[in-house]
PAKEPA-210615 format. One record per residue (C-alpha): y negated, x negated, z negated. Coordinates in steps of 0.1 Angstrom, whole numbers, plus 2048, in hexadecimal, padded with zeros to 3 digits. Example, Ala and Ser with C-alpha at 12.3 -4.5 7.8 and 13.67 -1.06 7.14 Angstrom:
BEGIN
[kenu [82D, 785, 7B2]],
[kenu [80B, 777, 7B9]],
END
This chain:
BEGIN
[kenu [170, 4DD, C9D]],
[kenu [180, 4FB, CAE]],
[kenu [196, 4F6, CCC]],
[kenu [194, 50A, CEC]],
[kenu [1B4, 51B, CF8]],
[kenu [1B9, 52D, D19]],
[kenu [1D4, 548, D1A]],
[kenu [1E2, 551, D3C]],
[kenu [1F4, 572, D3F]],
[kenu [1FF, 586, D5E]],
[kenu [214, 59F, D49]],
[kenu [203, 5B9, D34]],
[kenu [215, 5B0, D13]],
[kenu [207, 5BA, CF1]],
[kenu [217, 59A, CE3]],
[kenu [1FD, 586, CF7]],
[kenu [1E1, 599, CE5]],
[kenu [1F2, 592, CC3]],
[kenu [1F4, 56D, CCC]],
[kenu [1CE, 56D, CD5]],
[kenu [1C6, 57E, CB4]],
[kenu [1D9, 564, CA0]],
[kenu [1C8, 547, CB3]],
[kenu [1A6, 557, CAD]],
[kenu [1AE, 55B, C88]],
[kenu [1B7, 536, C87]],
[kenu [194, 52D, C94]],
[kenu [19C, 527, CB8]],
[kenu [185, 52F, CD5]],
[kenu [19B, 545, CEB]],
[kenu [197, 54B, D10]],
[kenu [1AE, 560, D25]],
[kenu [1B9, 565, D49]],
[kenu [1C7, 588, D4C]],
[kenu [1C5, 5AA, D5F]],
[kenu [1AA, 5C3, D59]],
[kenu [1C1, 5DA, D46]],
[kenu [1D1, 5C0, D2F]],
[kenu [1D3, 5C7, D09]],
[kenu [1C0, 5A6, D04]],
[kenu [1A0, 5B9, D0D]],
[kenu [1A5, 5D0, CEE]],
[kenu [1A2, 5B5, CD4]],
[kenu [182, 5A6, CC6]],
[kenu [178, 581, CC6]],
[kenu [183, 577, CE9]],
[kenu [16B, 55D, CF6]],
[kenu [16E, 566, D1A]],
[kenu [186, 578, D32]],
[kenu [18D, 56D, D56]],
[kenu [19C, 584, D6F]],
[kenu [1C0, 57F, D7A]],
[kenu [1C3, 58A, D9F]],
[kenu [1E5, 592, DAD]],
[kenu [1DA, 587, DD0]],
[kenu [1CD, 565, DC4]],
[kenu [1DF, 55C, DA3]],
[kenu [1DD, 537, DA8]],
[kenu [1B7, 538, DAF]],
[kenu [1B2, 54F, D91]],
[kenu [1C3, 536, D7A]],
[kenu [1B1, 518, D89]],
[kenu [18F, 528, D86]],
[kenu [195, 52F, D61]],
[kenu [1A2, 50C, D5B]],
[kenu [183, 4FC, D6A]],
[kenu [16A, 513, D59]],
[kenu [179, 516, D36]],
[kenu [183, 4F1, D34]],
[kenu [19C, 4F9, D18]],
[kenu [1AD, 4E1, D01]],
[kenu [1CE, 4F3, D05]],
[kenu [1DD, 50C, D1E]],
[kenu [1F6, 526, D13]],
[kenu [20A, 539, D2F]],
[kenu [215, 559, D20]],
[kenu [230, 562, D39]],
[kenu [247, 550, D52]],
[kenu [233, 558, D71]],
[kenu [214, 547, D63]],
[kenu [229, 529, D58]],
[kenu [234, 525, D7C]],
[kenu [20F, 527, D87]],
[kenu [207, 50B, D6E]],
[kenu [224, 4F6, D7D]],
[kenu [215, 4FB, DA0]],
[kenu [1F2, 4F1, D94]],
[kenu [200, 4D2, D83]],
[kenu [210, 4C8, DA5]],
[kenu [1EE, 4CD, DB6]],
[kenu [1DD, 4B8, D9B]],
[kenu [1F5, 49C, DA0]],
[kenu [1F1, 49E, DC6]],
[kenu [1CB, 49E, DC3]],
[kenu [1CB, 484, DA7]],
[kenu [1B8, 49C, D90]],
[kenu [1BF, 489, D6F]],
[kenu [1AC, 4A1, D58]],
[kenu [1C0, 4C0, D64]],
[kenu [1E1, 4AD, D65]],
[kenu [1DC, 4A1, D41]],
[kenu [1D2, 4C4, D35]],
[kenu [1F1, 4D4, D43]],
[kenu [208, 4B9, D36]],
[kenu [1F8, 4BC, D14]],
[kenu [1FD, 4E1, D15]],
[kenu [221, 4E3, D22]],
[kenu [231, 4C1, D1E]],
[kenu [245, 4AB, D36]],
[kenu [240, 4B8, D59]],
[kenu [261, 4AB, D67]],
[kenu [273, 4C6, D53]],
[kenu [25E, 4E4, D5C]],
[kenu [278, 4F0, D76]],
[kenu [295, 4ED, D5C]],
[kenu [282, 502, D43]],
[kenu [280, 51F, D5C]],
[kenu [2A4, 51D, D67]],
[kenu [2BF, 52E, D53]],
[kenu [2DB, 519, D62]],
[kenu [2C6, 4F9, D5F]],
[kenu [2C2, 500, D3A]],
[kenu [2E7, 507, D35]],
[kenu [2EF, 4E6, D47]],
[kenu [2D7, 4D3, D31]],
[kenu [2E4, 4E4, D11]],
[kenu [307, 4D9, D1B]],
[kenu [2FC, 4B5, D1F]],
[kenu [2ED, 4B7, CFC]],
[kenu [30D, 4C6, CEE]],
[kenu [2FC, 4E7, CE4]],
[kenu [313, 505, CE2]],
[kenu [30E, 51C, D00]],
[kenu [323, 538, D10]],
[kenu [337, 52B, D2D]],
[kenu [320, 52F, D4C]],
[kenu [323, 52E, D71]],
[kenu [308, 531, D8C]],
[kenu [310, 54E, DA4]],
[kenu [301, 54B, DC7]],
[kenu [31C, 55E, DDB]],
[kenu [336, 578, DD8]],
[kenu [351, 55D, DD7]],
[kenu [33F, 54C, DBA]],
[kenu [33D, 56E, DA8]],
[kenu [363, 572, DAC]],
[kenu [368, 54F, D9E]],
[kenu [351, 558, D80]],
[kenu [365, 578, D7A]],
[kenu [385, 565, D79]],
[kenu [379, 548, D63]],
[kenu [362, 55A, D4B]],
[kenu [374, 57C, D47]],
[kenu [367, 59E, D3D]],
[kenu [34E, 5AA, D34]],
[kenu [339, 592, D49]],
[kenu [314, 58B, D42]],
[kenu [2FE, 587, D61]],
[kenu [2DB, 57A, D5F]],
[kenu [2C0, 573, D79]],
[kenu [2A5, 558, D78]],
[kenu [281, 563, D77]],
[kenu [287, 581, D60]],
[kenu [27E, 588, D3C]],
[kenu [283, 5A0, D1F]],
[kenu [2A7, 5A8, D29]],
[kenu [29C, 5B6, D4B]],
[kenu [2B1, 59D, D5E]],
[kenu [2D1, 5A0, D49]],
[kenu [2EF, 5B6, D51]],
[kenu [311, 5B8, D41]],
[kenu [32D, 5C2, D59]],
[kenu [34D, 5D1, D4E]],
[kenu [361, 5CE, D6F]],
[kenu [35F, 5BE, D92]],
[kenu [34E, 5DB, DA3]],
[kenu [333, 5DD, D89]],
[kenu [32F, 5B7, D8A]],
[kenu [329, 5B7, DAF]],
[kenu [30F, 5D3, DAC]],
[kenu [2FC, 5C1, D91]],
[kenu [2FE, 5A0, DA3]],
[kenu [2EF, 5AF, DC3]],
[kenu [2D4, 5C0, DAF]],
[kenu [2CB, 5A1, D9A]],
[kenu [2CB, 58A, DB8]],
[kenu [2B4, 5A0, DCC]],
[kenu [2A1, 5A7, DE0]],
[kenu [295, 5C6, DCE]],
[kenu [296, 5E6, DE1]],
[kenu [277, 5FA, DEB]],
[kenu [27B, 616, DD1]],
[kenu [27E, 5FE, DB3]],
[kenu [262, 5E9, DC2]],
[kenu [249, 606, DC4]],
[kenu [253, 611, DA2]],
[kenu [24B, 5EF, D93]],
[kenu [22A, 5ED, DA7]],
[kenu [21F, 60F, D9A]],
[kenu [22B, 60B, D76]],
[kenu [21F, 5E7, D71]],
[kenu [200, 5EB, D87]],
[kenu [203, 5CA, D99]],
[kenu [210, 5BF, DBB]],
[kenu [228, 5A3, DB3]],
[kenu [248, 5B8, DB7]],
[kenu [23B, 5C1, DDA]],
[kenu [238, 59C, DE4]],
[kenu [25B, 596, DD8]],
[kenu [269, 5B3, DED]],
[kenu [256, 5A8, E0D]],
[kenu [261, 584, E09]],
[kenu [285, 590, E04]],
[kenu [284, 57C, DE4]],
[kenu [2A6, 572, DD4]],
[kenu [2AD, 566, DB1]],
[kenu [2C7, 54E, DA4]],
[kenu [2E1, 561, D8F]],
[kenu [2F5, 551, D73]],
[kenu [316, 560, D65]],
[kenu [31E, 55A, D41]],
[kenu [33C, 561, D2B]],
[kenu [334, 57E, D13]],
[kenu [331, 573, CEF]],
[kenu [338, 58E, CD5]],
[kenu [31E, 58C, CB9]],
[kenu [2FB, 592, CAE]],
[kenu [2DB, 587, CC0]],
[kenu [2C3, 56E, CB0]],
[kenu [2A3, 55D, CBB]],
[kenu [28F, 53E, CB2]],
[kenu [26A, 53C, CB9]],
[kenu [259, 519, CB8]],
[kenu [23A, 506, CBE]],
[kenu [23D, 4E2, CC8]],
[kenu [229, 4C3, CD3]],
[kenu [235, 4A9, CEC]],
[kenu [25A, 4AF, CE5]],
[kenu [257, 4B3, CBF]],
[kenu [25D, 4D4, CAE]],
[kenu [23F, 4DD, C98]],
[kenu [248, 4FF, C89]],
[kenu [262, 51A, C8F]],
[kenu [271, 53A, C81]],
[kenu [294, 547, C86]],
[kenu [29B, 56D, C89]],
[kenu [2BA, 582, C8C]],
[kenu [2B6, 5A0, CA3]],
[kenu [2BC, 5C1, C90]],
[kenu [2B0, 5DA, CAA]],
[kenu [2A8, 5D7, CCF]],
[kenu [29F, 5EE, CEC]],
[kenu [2C0, 5E6, CFD]],
[kenu [2DC, 5CC, CFD]],
[kenu [2CC, 5AA, D03]],
[kenu [2AA, 5BB, D06]],
[kenu [289, 5B8, CF3]],
[kenu [28E, 5B8, CCD]],
[kenu [27B, 5D0, CB7]],
[kenu [288, 5C9, C94]],
[kenu [290, 5A5, C88]],
[kenu [29E, 596, C68]],
[kenu [290, 574, C5D]],
[kenu [2AC, 55B, C59]],
[kenu [2B3, 536, C56]],
[kenu [2CA, 525, C6F]],
[kenu [2CF, 4FF, C70]],
[kenu [2E4, 501, C90]],
[kenu [2C9, 515, CA2]],
[kenu [2AE, 4FD, C96]],
[kenu [2C2, 4DF, CA1]],
[kenu [2C7, 4ED, CC4]],
[kenu [2A2, 4F6, CC8]],
[kenu [297, 4D4, CBB]],
[kenu [2AF, 4C2, CD3]],
[kenu [2A3, 4D5, CF2]],
[kenu [27E, 4D2, CE9]],
[kenu [282, 4AD, CE6]],
[kenu [297, 4A9, D05]],
[kenu [27F, 4BE, D1A]],
[kenu [25F, 4B0, D0A]],
[kenu [251, 4D2, D04]],
[kenu [22D, 4D9, CF7]],
[kenu [220, 4FB, CED]],
[kenu [235, 51A, CE6]],
[kenu [259, 521, CEE]],
[kenu [276, 537, CE3]],
[kenu [29C, 536, CE3]],
[kenu [2B5, 553, CE3]],
[kenu [2D7, 551, CD4]],
[kenu [2F7, 565, CCF]],
[kenu [306, 55F, CAD]],
[kenu [32C, 563, CB2]],
[kenu [33A, 57D, C9B]],
[kenu [35B, 56B, C93]],
[kenu [34D, 548, C8D]],
[kenu [328, 54B, C85]],
[kenu [320, 532, CA1]],
[kenu [2FF, 537, CB3]],
[kenu [303, 534, CD9]],
[kenu [2E3, 52D, CEC]],
[kenu [2DE, 546, D08]],
[kenu [2BA, 542, D13]],
[kenu [299, 530, D0F]],
[kenu [275, 53E, D14]],
[kenu [25A, 525, D1D]],
[kenu [23E, 53A, D0F]],
[kenu [234, 54B, CEE]],
[kenu [24D, 566, CE3]],
[kenu [245, 587, CD3]],
[kenu [247, 577, CB0]],
[kenu [232, 558, CB6]],
[kenu [213, 567, CA6]],
[kenu [224, 56D, C84]],
[kenu [218, 559, C66]],
[kenu [237, 553, C51]],
[kenu [22B, 536, C3C]],
[kenu [229, 510, C40]],
[kenu [243, 503, C59]],
[kenu [246, 526, C67]],
[kenu [223, 52C, C73]],
[kenu [225, 523, C98]],
[kenu [200, 529, C9F]],
[kenu [1F1, 513, C83]],
[kenu [20A, 4F7, C88]],
[kenu [201, 4F4, CAD]],
[kenu [1DB, 4F9, CA9]],
[kenu [1DA, 4DE, C8E]],
[kenu [1ED, 4C6, CA4]],
[kenu [1D7, 4CC, CC2]],
[kenu [1B8, 4C7, CAD]],
[kenu [1C5, 4A6, C9F]],
[kenu [1CD, 49B, CC2]],
[kenu [1AA, 4A5, CCE]],
[kenu [199, 493, CB2]],
[kenu [1B0, 475, CB4]],
[kenu [1BC, 47A, C91]],
[kenu [1DF, 475, C83]],
[kenu [1F5, 493, C8B]],
[kenu [1FE, 4AA, C6E]],
[kenu [21F, 4A2, C5C]],
[kenu [237, 4B6, C47]],
[kenu [225, 4A8, C28]],
[kenu [205, 4BA, C32]],
[kenu [215, 4DC, C2F]],
[kenu [206, 4E1, C0D]],
[kenu [1E3, 4DC, C1B]],
[kenu [1CC, 4FA, C20]],
[kenu [1C7, 50A, C42]],
[kenu [1E8, 51D, C45]],
[kenu [1E4, 542, C4C]],
[kenu [1EF, 55A, C31]],
[kenu [214, 563, C34]],
[kenu [215, 586, C43]],
[kenu [234, 591, C30]],
[kenu [250, 585, C19]],
[kenu [266, 5A1, C25]],
[kenu [287, 599, C36]],
[kenu [284, 5B3, C51]],
[kenu [267, 5B5, C6A]],
[kenu [261, 5D3, C81]],
[kenu [24D, 5C7, C9F]],
[kenu [230, 5DC, CAB]],
[kenu [231, 5F0, CC1]],
[kenu [255, 5E8, CCB]],
[kenu [267, 5FA, CAF]],
[kenu [24F, 617, CAF]],
[kenu [255, 61C, CD4]],
[kenu [27B, 618, CCF]],
[kenu [27D, 632, CB3]],
[kenu [260, 642, CA3]],
[kenu [276, 64D, C86]],
[kenu [285, 62B, C81]],
[kenu [28E, 622, C5D]],
[kenu [281, 5FE, C63]],
[kenu [25D, 60B, C66]],
[kenu [260, 613, C41]],
[kenu [279, 5FA, C34]],
[kenu [26D, 5DB, C45]],
[kenu [24B, 5CB, C4B]],
[kenu [23A, 5DE, C68]],
[kenu [225, 5C5, C7A]],
[kenu [207, 5DB, C84]],
[kenu [1E6, 5CA, C8E]],
[kenu [1D0, 5E0, C79]],
[kenu [1B2, 5CA, C7F]],
[kenu [1B1, 5D5, CA3]],
[kenu [1B2, 5FC, CA4]],
[kenu [1AD, 5FD, CCA]],
[kenu [1CC, 5E8, CD0]],
[kenu [1E0, 5FE, CB7]],
[kenu [1D4, 61E, CC9]],
[kenu [1DE, 610, CEB]],
[kenu [1FF, 604, CDF]],
[kenu [209, 625, CCF]],
[kenu [204, 63A, CEE]],
[kenu [223, 64B, CFB]],
[kenu [231, 634, D17]],
[kenu [230, 642, D39]],
[kenu [251, 64C, D48]],
[kenu [258, 63D, D69]],
[kenu [25C, 655, D86]],
[kenu [277, 63E, D93]],
[kenu [28A, 640, D72]],
[kenu [286, 666, D70]],
[kenu [294, 668, D94]],
[kenu [2B0, 650, D8C]],
[kenu [2BB, 662, D6C]],
[kenu [2C4, 681, D80]],
[kenu [2DC, 66E, D97]],
[kenu [301, 669, D91]],
[kenu [309, 649, D7E]],
[kenu [31C, 63A, D9C]],
[kenu [2FB, 63C, DB0]],
[kenu [2E4, 633, D93]],
[kenu [2F5, 612, D8D]],
[kenu [2EE, 607, DB0]],
[kenu [2C8, 60E, DAF]],
END
């Protein structure tokens, strides 16, 4: 019996289309709530698409939940996870048991939703669980920024809640730069940057943030010198089902989206992820980012994503196939069967392992970073050849923002303030 899965996406990420392809390959009936220009519409096999409307995002998601009646909901970015949290609160208020149970089945313990979206909340929880993290301080004022500078030293890492893909991370080298970055990360965003985001992303959310004078929580962290690493996982009611660990080989920028990864094994990373998944009672997909300290080899947890990451679709064998592990568990729960165990890994039903190579070049990230990259030849290049329309759309030359073109011609002292 196939299960029905609803994907909810407000960002136009190709990784969401790759996730849908993997779910369809596994035999799931996949529905999606997304914008009219989303890459999801370029793949075959989607059961139905519901329109995501910027002016009525809550209603868009509610309508899809009622009509599709899925067995599982997957929020593909932080904004839609927040929507799911709001809908859960409404379901509790209205005593809608069916909707409440669906969302708790999909995301886990509702009491911890706010912690999962808060960088500082996560760092506090990790400290309680004795997980290695960089020393961190919440910065809500210039005085607190000065305290952070004195206690954490230079360079100083500043991060804002509600951001992703390295967009909300800045590394300051001195007090003047730290103040500039803090003001920019905290918000509100100015009119030039807002209009650029509206035009480039083709949705109105940045405009709402500007009009509401929206501010973000900023966290300061001690800078750890080392290499970046990531762990992607699927889990069920606080138990880790499958995961894979990767070392970042290439990325678009410091602490930004990775484009080439090396498959590794890391017991400390696995232990940290397992501890937090159990403590937060998470169900579905999540990801953890680490910095592996150069001098000691110790992985320091720096961030958690409460959504599928850009490697969640990869089939890397039993125990490392996030899709099949989660789907089999949801099917067993639906049919009231015993949940799959580690002993069942030898069973049939696992997807063919996509590669045994150590290095994986993500598509289209590495192609966009460097079309002459050696990793496109030396590593496994993860191209979705079965969906030529998706490949064609992903390999188009990215548009250059008029705002970035304008900013590149300005002196650096002015550029850094925009």
